[in-house]
C-alpha positions in Angstrom: 64.6 123.2 145.5 62.5 120.2 146.6 62.5 116.7 145.0 60.3 115.1 143.0 57.9 112.7 144.1 57.0 110.3 142.0 54.3 109.5 140.6 53.4 113.2 139.7 49.4 113.5 139.6 47.8 113.9 136.5 46.1 116.4 135.0 44.4 117.2 131.4 44.2 120.3 129.3 40.2 120.1 128.2 42.3 120.4 124.7 43.9 117.2 125.8 40.3 116.2 126.9 38.7 116.8 123.8 41.4 114.8 121.6 41.1 112.1 123.4 37.8 111.9 123.1 38.1 112.5 119.3 40.5 109.5 119.1 37.8 107.3 120.6 35.2 108.0 118.1 37.7 107.9 114.8 39.2 105.0 116.5 36.1 103.1 117.0 34.6 104.0 113.4 38.2 102.8 111.7 38.7 99.7 113.7 36.0 98.8 116.0 35.5 99.3 119.6 38.0 96.3 121.0 40.6 98.2 119.2 39.5 101.5 120.3 39.4 100.3 123.7 43.4 98.6 123.6 44.8 101.8 122.0 43.2 104.2 124.7 44.7 101.9 127.2 48.2 102.2 125.5 47.5 106.3 125.8 46.7 105.8 129.4 49.4 103.7 130.1 52.0 105.8 128.6 50.6 108.6 130.3 51.1 106.9 133.6 54.8 105.8 132.8 55.5 109.5 132.0 54.1 110.6 135.7 55.8 107.7 137.4 59.2 109.1 136.1 60.0 105.7 134.1 59.3 106.9 130.4 61.6 109.9 129.6 60.3 112.4 127.3 61.6 114.5 124.4 62.2 117.8 123.2 61.7 119.4 120.3 62.7 123.3 119.8 60.6 122.9 115.8 57.4 121.9 117.8 57.7 123.2 121.3 60.7 125.1 123.5 58.1 124.9 126.8 56.6 121.3 126.4 57.7 118.0 126.3 56.4 114.9 124.1 56.4 111.2 123.8 55.4 109.8 120.3 52.7 106.9 121.4 51.9 104.8 118.2 50.8 107.7 116.1 49.9 110.2 118.3 52.6 112.8 120.0 51.2 113.4 123.6 53.1 116.8 125.1 53.1 117.3 128.4 54.1 119.9 131.0 56.2 118.9 133.8 55.8 120.9 137.0 57.1 120.5 140.9 53.9 118.6 141.9 52.3 117.3 138.8 52.7 116.2 135.2 49.5 118.4 132.4 48.8 116.5 129.6 48.9 119.4 127.4 47.7 118.5 123.8 47.4 115.4 121.5 48.8 115.7 118.1 48.1 112.7 115.0 51.8 112.0 113.2 50.1 113.3 110.6 49.4 116.4 111.5 51.8 119.3 111.0 52.6 120.1 114.1 54.6 122.7 114.7 51.5 124.8 113.4 49.0 123.1 115.3 51.2 123.8 118.3 51.0 127.9 117.5 47.9 127.4 116.8 46.8 126.4 119.8 49.3 127.5 122.1 47.1 130.8 124.0 44.5 128.2 124.7 47.0 126.1 126.1 48.2 128.3 128.3 45.2 130.0 129.5 44.2 126.3 130.1 47.5 125.4 131.8 46.5 128.4 134.3 43.2 127.1 135.3 44.7 123.7 136.4 
């Protein structure tokens, strides 16, 4: 078994990419461009810290037995660690019913991960 070499390259599923765009649009409308940029920069920083091995993720079998997550302010960022990469799987706002939403997206997520 090979040793993991950090930082892992980061890949995002199309679902995760779309959700980041949605977060950006909503944040601009709610708080303005400057605050939206700062919030998105924080999400990006967290993703990079996870990829570098400096920020540990959690597991919650109620959300998923497959994916790890990190709670970044108001969003859960879900990850899949593979030997040579980190995949940002999806992102959910804390106000969402995570278990149900994860179940709804499960098949599409699996398909999108295969394409990475």
